[in-house]
C-alpha positions in Angstrom: -1.6 -12.6 -19.1 -3.8 -10.1 -17.5 -4.8 -6.7 -18.8 -4.9 -4.2 -16.1 -6.1 -0.2 -17.0 -4.3 2.3 -15.0 -6.7 5.1 -14.3 -4.3 7.9 -14.9 -4.1 7.5 -18.8 -6.6 4.6 -20.6 -5.6 5.3 -23.7 -2.8 2.5 -24.5 -3.4 -0.6 -21.7 -0.5 -1.9 -20.9 0.1 -5.6 -20.4 1.3 -6.7 -17.0 1.7 -10.1 -15.0 0.2 -10.3 -11.4 2.4 -11.0 -8.7 2.5 -14.1 -7.0 1.3 -13.8 -3.7 3.4 -15.4 -0.7 2.0 -17.7 1.4 2.8 -15.6 4.7 3.3 -12.2 5.8 6.5 -11.7 7.6 9.3 -9.1 7.4 7.7 -5.6 7.5 4.8 -4.0 6.3 3.4 -0.8 5.0 0.8 0.8 6.2 -0.1 3.9 3.4 -2.5 6.4 4.4 -3.3 8.1 0.9 -4.3 11.0 3.0 -8.4 11.1 1.7 -10.6 11.4 4.5 -10.7 8.2 7.1 -7.9 6.4 5.8 -6.1 6.2 8.9 -9.0 5.4 11.0 -9.2 2.4 8.4 -5.7 1.9 9.3 -5.9 2.3 12.3 -8.4 -0.6 12.9 -6.3 -2.6 10.1 -2.9 -2.3 11.9 -4.1 -2.8 15.4 -5.6 -6.5 13.8 -2.3 -7.4 12.2 -0.4 -6.3 15.5 -2.6 -8.9 17.3 -2.7 -11.6 14.2 1.0 -10.9 13.1 3.2 -10.1 16.3 6.4 -10.8 14.8 5.6 -8.5 11.5 6.7 -5.1 12.0 4.2 -2.5 10.9 5.3 0.8 9.6 2.9 3.8 8.8 3.0 6.5 6.5 1.3 9.1 4.5 1.1 10.8 1.2 0.9 14.2 0.9 -2.3 14.8 -1.2 -4.3 12.1 -2.6 -4.8 14.5 -5.6 -1.4 13.0 -6.7 1.1 10.1 -6.8 3.2 9.9 -3.8 6.6 11.7 -4.4 9.4 9.6 -5.3 11.4 9.5 -1.6 8.3 8.7 -0.1 7.5 5.4 -2.7 11.5 4.7 -2.5 11.6 4.6 1.3 8.9 2.3 1.3 10.2 -0.1 -1.5 13.5 -0.3 0.8 11.9 -0.9 3.9 9.2 -2.8 3.7 8.1 -6.4 1.9 4.7 -5.8 1.5 2.2 -2.5 1.0 -1.2 -1.9 2.1 -2.6 1.0 0.9 -5.7 2.5 2.5 -8.6 4.0 0.3 -11.2 5.4 2.2 -13.9 8.3 2.3 
């Protein structure tokens, strides 16, 4: 069991298990831009690399309306329903 600190509320750390990592990336991959400056540049490059190296994977792009708040519930639900993996872009 690993302790993961949540930066939004560290008063009481929550005990969580790390999700086991699959051996291969397959299916749909969400590329989430959290709307920080240049995050889209990072995702553009990452998308090109992934498309080249994983031609059978479907890449889906998403963007949060603002980096200052959590992603809206509808966006989180859409990403969860339509994808097997999520890559979140943080940049400045």
